[in-house]
C-alpha positions as CSV (number, residue, x, y, z in Angstrom):
1,M,95.2,87.7,92.3
2,E,94.0,91.0,93.5
3,R,96.7,93.3,94.8
4,C,96.5,96.5,96.7
5,T,98.8,98.9,98.4
6,I,98.3,99.7,102.0
7,K,99.7,103.1,103.1
8,I,99.8,103.3,106.8
9,N,102.0,104.7,109.5
10,F,101.4,102.5,112.5
11,S,104.7,101.1,113.6
12,T,108.4,101.3,113.3
13,S,110.4,98.1,113.3
14,N,113.6,97.3,115.1
15,S,115.0,95.0,112.5
16,E,114.7,94.0,108.8
17,P,113.0,90.6,109.7
18,E,110.4,92.5,111.9
19,A,109.7,94.9,109.0
20,H,109.2,92.0,106.6
21,Y,107.0,90.2,109.2
22,L,104.7,93.2,109.3
23,C,104.8,93.6,105.6
24,A,103.9,89.9,105.1
25,I,100.9,90.2,107.4
26,T,99.5,93.5,106.1
27,N,99.8,92.3,102.5
28,S,98.1,88.9,103.0
29,K,94.7,88.3,101.6
30,P,93.1,87.4,105.0
31,V,94.2,90.8,106.5
32,R,93.4,92.8,103.3
33,D,89.9,91.3,103.4
34,F,89.5,92.1,107.0
35,I,90.6,95.7,106.5
36,K,88.3,96.0,103.5
37,S,85.4,95.1,105.8
38,F,85.9,98.4,107.6
39,S,86.0,100.5,104.4
40,S,83.0,102.3,103.0
41,A,82.3,101.6,99.3
42,G,84.1,104.2,97.2
43,R,86.0,105.6,100.1
44,G,89.3,103.9,99.5
45,F,90.9,101.4,101.8
46,G,90.1,102.9,105.2
47,T,92.1,104.9,107.7
48,P,95.3,103.9,109.5
49,S,93.3,103.4,112.7
50,V,91.7,100.2,111.2
51,M,95.0,98.5,112.0
52,E,94.0,98.7,115.7
53,H,91.5,96.0,115.0
54,V,93.9,93.6,113.3
55,G,95.8,92.7,116.5
56,I,99.1,91.7,114.9
57,P,101.2,89.7,117.4
58,K,104.5,91.3,118.5
59,F,107.4,90.0,116.4
60,D,109.3,87.2,118.1
61,S,112.6,86.4,116.2
62,R,112.6,82.9,117.9
63,N,109.1,82.0,116.6
64,P,109.4,79.8,113.5
65,L,106.1,81.1,112.1
66,H,107.2,84.7,112.5
67,Q,110.5,83.8,110.8
68,N,108.8,82.1,107.9
69,L,106.5,85.1,107.3
70,A,109.5,87.5,107.3
71,E,111.4,85.2,104.9
72,I,108.5,85.0,102.5
73,S,108.1,88.7,102.4
74,K,111.8,89.1,101.8
75,K,111.7,86.6,98.9
76,C,108.6,88.4,97.4
77,H,110.4,91.7,97.4
78,R,113.4,90.2,95.7
79,L,111.3,88.4,93.1
80,K,109.4,91.6,92.4
81,L,112.6,93.3,91.5
82,E,113.5,90.3,89.2
83,G,110.0,90.4,87.5
84,E,109.1,86.8,88.7
85,E,105.4,87.3,89.2
86,K,104.5,83.6,88.9
87,E,106.9,82.7,91.7
88,I,105.4,85.5,93.8
89,E,101.9,84.1,93.3
90,K,103.1,80.7,94.7
91,L,104.6,82.4,97.7
92,E,101.5,84.5,98.3
93,K,99.4,81.3,98.7
94,E,101.9,80.0,101.2
95,L,101.9,83.4,103.0
96,D,98.1,83.4,103.2
97,G,98.1,80.0,104.8
98,L,100.7,81.1,107.4
99,V,98.7,84.2,108.2
100,K,95.6,82.1,108.7
101,K,97.7,79.9,111.1
102,L,99.0,83.0,112.9
103,F,95.4,84.3,113.5
104,D,94.0,80.8,114.0
105,I,91.6,81.2,111.0
106,K,90.0,77.8,110.3
107,Q,88.6,78.4,106.8
């Protein structure tokens, strides 16, 4: 699975779950692919302003979908520290499906 690092300064979070929610969304394949569509070939991953086009819904701690996204991100961070790459790959597939649901992506 292709991985990349997004370095952006677009938001502060009010809680750990909110931070993980944002991390889950920005590291998902659907959002990475969308952001790449704004990048010129050979010019890196784009500017932070590209995030204005993503339209991430505000975190709602009562929304089960938002909670699931935050929890998957938290698990992925823990598994990364433990060197459990295969488990991370499984969670990333689940994450991508949830992000598609969040943005109502049908494919």
